[in-house]
N, C-alpha and C positions, 0 to 999 in steps of 0.2 A: 705923582711921577710926571715929569714933563714929557710932551709928545716925542721929542727927539731921543728920550731915554727908553722908550717902550720897544718891546719886540712886537712887530706888526706883520700881518699877512696882507698882501694885496689880493683882493678878489675882483674878478671881472664876472659880472652876473648879467647874463643876457636873457631877458624875458621876451614875451611875445610882442610887447609894445614899448618896453623901456629897457635901456642898457645902463647898468650901474657899475662904477668902479669905486671900491671902498677899501679903507684901511681898517683892519680888525685887530684888536690887541689880544694878548694871551689870556684875558678873562672873557673873551667873546663879546667885547663891546665894540660897536662901530664908532671909530673916532674921527673918521672923515669920509665924505661921500660926494661923488660927482655923478649926477644922473643925466641921461640924454634920452629924449623921447624918440622912439624909432618905430612908429606904427607901420604895420605892413600895408601893402596896397591890395585892392580888390578890383582888378581891371574888368572882371565879369563876375556875376553871381557864382559863388562856389570856388572861385579862384583866389588864392592868398599867396602873394609874392613879396619878396623883399630884396633890397640891393645888398648883396654880400660884400662888395667892395666898400660901400659906405659903412656897413656894420663894422668891418675890420678897422677902417679909419677912425670911426667914433670910439671904438674900444681902446685903441692905442692912444688916442688923444686924451680920453678921460683918465686912463691909467697914468699917463705922464703928468696930468694936472694934479692928481692927488699925491703922486710921488714928489712933485715939486713943493708940496706944502708939508710933507712929513718925512719921517726917517726912511732909510732903505729897508725894504721888506725882507724877511727871512725866507719867504716863499711866495709863490703865486698860486691861487686856486681859481678854477673856472667852473661856474655853474651855468646851465643853459637850458633853454626850451628844447624839449626832446623831439627827435624825428624830423625836424625841419632839415631840408636837403639842399646841399650845395655841390656843384660840380665845377672843377677848375683845371686849368692847364698846369701840369707839373713843372714845365720849363719856365713859363712866364709868371705863374701865380695868378693869372687873370681868371675870374669866374666865367663859366660858360653858361650863358643864359641867366635867367633870374634864380634867386634862391626861392625854393618852394616851401611855404609854411606848413606846419604840421596840420593846420585846419583845412588845408586845400583838398577839394573834393573832385578834382578833374579825373582821378583814376578809379572812381567807384566801379565803373564797368569792368576794369581790369581785375579788381578784387573779386567781383562776382564770377568772372570767367575762370580765375585761378582756382576758386573753390569748386566750380562745376566740372572743370576739365582735369584738374590735378589733385583735388582733395586737400588743397593747401588753404588754410584760413588766414587771410591777410586783411587787416583793417585799412581803410583809406587814409587814416592818420599816420600810418607807418611809412618808413622811408623807401621801402623796396620798389613800390610802383612809381613813386615820384622820380627816383633815380632812373628807372627804366624809361620813363617818359622823356627825361632830359637827354638820355643817350639816343633815343629814337628820333626826337623832334628838334633838338637844338644843337647837339654836338655835330661838328662837321666830319665828314668821312675822311679817311686817311690814317696816318700813323701817329696822330697826336697822342701823347702820353697824358692821360687824364686821371684826376684824383676825385674820389667821392668823400664827402664827410658830412657829419652833422655839425652843429654850431661849435661844439667843443673841438672837433677836428680842425675846423677852419680857423678858429682863433689860435689854436696851438701852432698850426702851420704859419700863421701870420706872425706870432710873437717870436718864433724861432727862426724867422727869416727863410722859411721854406725848407728847413732841415729835418723836421719831425712830422710824420704823417701817422697819427694814432687816434684812437677813440678808446673810451673805457667800457667796462662791462655794463654799467647802468644804461649807457646810451646805445651800445651795440645790441642789447637784448630787446630794445623796442623798435629796431629798424625793420624787423621781419626777415632779416638776412641770416639769422643764426640758426634757424630750425629749432631743434630741441637741445642744442648745446651752446649756451650763451658765451662760452669762452672761445668759440671759433666760428668762422663763416661757413655757411652751408652751400656746398657746390650745387646741390640739388635745387635749392631755392633760387640761387643766382642763375642757374641754367634755365629755369622756367621762364625767367624774364630777360634772358639774353644779356646778363650783366657779367662782364669779364672780372674774374677775381682780382686781377691786377690793379683795378681802380680802388679797391677797398683798403681802408687803413688797418694798421696793426692794432690788435686789442690789448690794452694794458690795464693794470690795476687802477681803481679810482683814487687810491692813496699811494703815492710813490713818485719819486723824482723821475721825470721823463725827458728833461732837457732844459736848456737855459733860454730865458726870454731875452734874446740878444737885442731886440729893438727897444728895450727899456733901459733906463739908466741903471748901471750896476749889474746887468744881466742876471737878475734873480732866478732861482730854479723854479720851473713849473712843477708843482708837487701834488696837484689834485685836479681831476676832471670828474664831474658828476652831474647827472641829470637834475633838473630843478626840483622835482618832487622828492627825490631821494635826498638831495641837499637839505631841503626843508625838514625831512624826517630826522636827519642827524642834527641839524641846527636846533631842533626842539628837544634834543636829548632822548629821542625814541630809539634807543640802541639795544634794547632787551626785548625778548619775545613778549608780545602782548601790549607793548607800548605803541600808541598810534597818534597821528595828527591829521587834521584836515586843513588844507589850504583853501581859503575862500577867495579866489580871484574871479575872473570872468566866468570860469567854471569852478567846480569844487572837486578836490582830490583827497580822498582818505588813503593814507599809507600806513600799513601796520608791519612792524618788524616781526618776522617769524623765526629767525635764527639761521644756523648753518646748514640745516637739512634741506636738500633740494626738493622742490615739489615733485609730486608724481607725474605731473603733466604741465606743459607750458601753455595749454589751452585755457580758455575761459572756464572757470569753475561753475558748479551748479547754481550758486547764488549770485553769479554775475560779476565776480571779481577776477582779477588777473594776477598771476605770479609776476614778481619783478625781482631783479637783482637790486638789493638795497645799497650795497657798496662792496668793494673788493679790496683786499690788502694782503700782500705777501702771497699772492696766488690763491687765496681762500675767498670764497664768495659767501656773503651773508644775504639772506633772502627776505623778501617781504611780499605783501599782498596789496593790491591797489583796487579801490572802488571809485567810480567816477560819476560825478554829477555834471551833466553837459552844460547847464547854465546856473550860475549862482549870482555873482555881482552883476551879470548882464541884466537880471531882472530889476535891479535897483536903477541901473542906467536907463532902462525902459521907462520907469516912473519919471525920470528926469527929462530925458531927451524926446520921448515920444508922447507920453501922456501929459507932461508938464505939471504933475501933481506936487512935486517938490523942486527946489531950485538946484540942489546938489545932492550927491550920494550921502554926504555927511548929515544932511537935513532929515534923512529918513529916521534917525534916532529920535529927534525931537517930535516929529510928526507921529510916529508910532507910540511914543511914550505919553502923548497927550490923551490917549484913550486907554481904558483899562484892559480891553481885549479887542479882537477883530470883530466882536459882536456877531459871531456866526458865519462870517465870510471866510471862505477857504480858497486859497490860490495854489494851483499846481504849477510849479516853475518848469514847464516843459517847452520853452520857446524854441529849442533845438531838438526836441525829443527827450526821451528818458534814457538814462544810462543804467548803471547798476541799480536794482537787480534785474530788471526785465528787458533792457536794451530794445526799446521801441522807438525807432527813428521817426515814426509817423505820429507819435503822440504830440499834442500841442498844449500850450499854456491855457489853463482853464480857471475861470473865476466863478465861484458858486456862492449862493446864500445871500445875494444882494437884496436889500429891501429899500423902501423909500427913505429910511433913516440912515442908510449907509453913507459915510462921509469919505473924503479923501484920506483922512487919518486911518480909518478902518481898513481901507485898501492897502495903504502902505504897511500897516501892521500885518495884514494877511500875507503880503509878499514876504516879509521877514520870517513869519511863521512857516510859510511854505518851504523856504530854503532850509530852515531848521528841521522840518519834517523829512526833507530829502536827506539831510545829514543822518537822521536816525535810520533811514533806509540803508545808508552806506555802512553804518556801524553794525547793524543787524546782519547784513550780508557778509561783512568781513568776519564776524564771529562765527557765522554758520559755515563758511567755507574753510576756516582754519581750526575750529574748535578751541580757539583762544578767547579769553575774556578781556575786554577793554574796560579797565576800571576807571581810568581818567582820560579825558580827551583834551589834547592840546591843539590850539588853533592859531593860524596866522593868515595873512592876506588882508585885503582892504576891508572886508566885512567884519573882521575880528576886532576892529576899532569901534564897533557899534555896540554899546552896552545893552540896548534893548534886544538886539539879535542874540548876543552871547547869553543873556539870561533865558531867552526862549530856548536856546540850544541846551542849556543846563536842565531846564524844566522838562523838555521833551525827551531827552536822553536819560534823565534821572542819574546824571553823572556830574562830577566836578569838571568844570571846563577851565583850563589854564591857558591864558592868552599870552602869546609870545611877546618878548620885550621890544621887538621890532616887527613891522608888518611883513618883512621879507625874510623869513627864516632861511631861505636859500643861501643868502650871503654868509650867514653864520656857519652853515654846514660845510660849504666849500672852504671857508677859512679853517675850520677845525681839521678837516682831512689834510689840507696842505700843511698846517702846523704839525700835525701828528707825523707826517712823513719826514719832517726835518727835526723831530725831537722836542718840539714845544710841549707836547703831551706824550704820555706813555702808552695809552690804550684807549680804545673807543669808549670804555666805561667813563673816561674823564668827561666825555660830552654830557653824560647824564648828571655828573656832579656839578657841571657848569650851568645847568638849566636854572634860570631864575625868571619865572613868569611875571609879566607886568601886573596882572591881577588874576584872581581866581573867582569864578562864579559858581556858587553852590545851588543845587535845586531848591526852589522855594515852593513851587506848586507841583502837585502830581497831575500831569496832563496825559496820563496813559489812556484815559477815556477818549481823548481827541484822536487817538490813532485809528480807531475803528472808522470814524468819519473820514479820516484821511485816506484810508484804503479805498473807500467807496469813491472818493473824489478822483483818485488816480485811475480807477477803472473807467470813469467818465472821460478822462483826458486821453486814454489810450486809444490807439488805432484810428486816429482822426483822418490820417492820410494812409489808406490801406496799402498803397504801392510802396510807400516808404517803410511802413510797419513790417512788410514782408521781407525786408532786407536783413540779412544776418551774416556778420563777418566773423 
């Protein structure tokens, strides 16, 4: 079929460092792509900011570029980095101050204070304290009518020419502003941080037409908004309870579909996972569980940029494959601390078992093995917190293109590992939800039917004995900076 005969969905997919505009056909194939690098800035340690106006301009420009090369889309879907925070003037559409990235840590003390004084558990990566900071430190006094939004809200506002101010359940639920009810804003939480409810967007379904993208040719309907990890879950066909994926980007996120039953609590569970809204449609929410690895691909970047052991991240495969094993070397990838299951922000990266015979290749292999071990931690935690069994693991993200890493993952988890056909499953998930909203598919189960892994790695070695040594290594890495280890959000 010629490109101009296809039914396509336009996806605008905004990650932490890259923005992509893509055309996706009704078989979930990416048929055209325009990518723009948009790394955030770090003016001071712990601060992560971005230019929201530049983001909007880049998104519209990239979308117009791909639309100029292909057919008119039947719908538009938006996938986005979650919890990054933007404040703008409703009358002018101009951002107020910088966009604050989800990794920004300027409000850590505010999170600690909220828990101590109000008993409210807020993590510094959530939006609520970032918004409060912008309102208190950047917004001018007076009667300005302001809007808050996460990236999905901001892009929807931009694409509709300022006529639609919304967010979806997947994004709203991770702002810290919903309390225990992800379908509505919490007046109590907003009041604790002096946030007027009038600045907040309307919460809508992840899948459903919400307005027209009037700034784009043909004014296609915007039919899906979804957070990046949930988009990746759907894009990899994990739409039934017990199906799970891990995205290996700078960090690593395991997301597991748990189904329509709401969790008993919105708080962190015993094994260190968090409940999430996986998607919403026709007013009904589907739930999931998320486990988090604070650093994944960051460890490979460390090998390249700081240690100089390899020339590029892709070279990690060849280096690691040149040796049969790490030869007793163990690496704990805790450059930013440990997430699920123990949440120790004071843990630090640890390299153990080095001998005079240890080579650069052994260290590279140990780093890949360490990230794979952390993935096993996430799988075990998700299974423990949900009582579901993950039979097969699906993976995307930059590290999923590394065959040595994927095989280590299969051997350590003792599960089949299915690699996504594209590195960014987020694009496929947003495309599916948008197409579903306008009738390209009939039900979310169609996403499972469309799943076609690039390749499948089966377990070859039983490495269960390595796990005991891994547990010992993690204990050695833990608590390295006691003041940070004491933090609990």
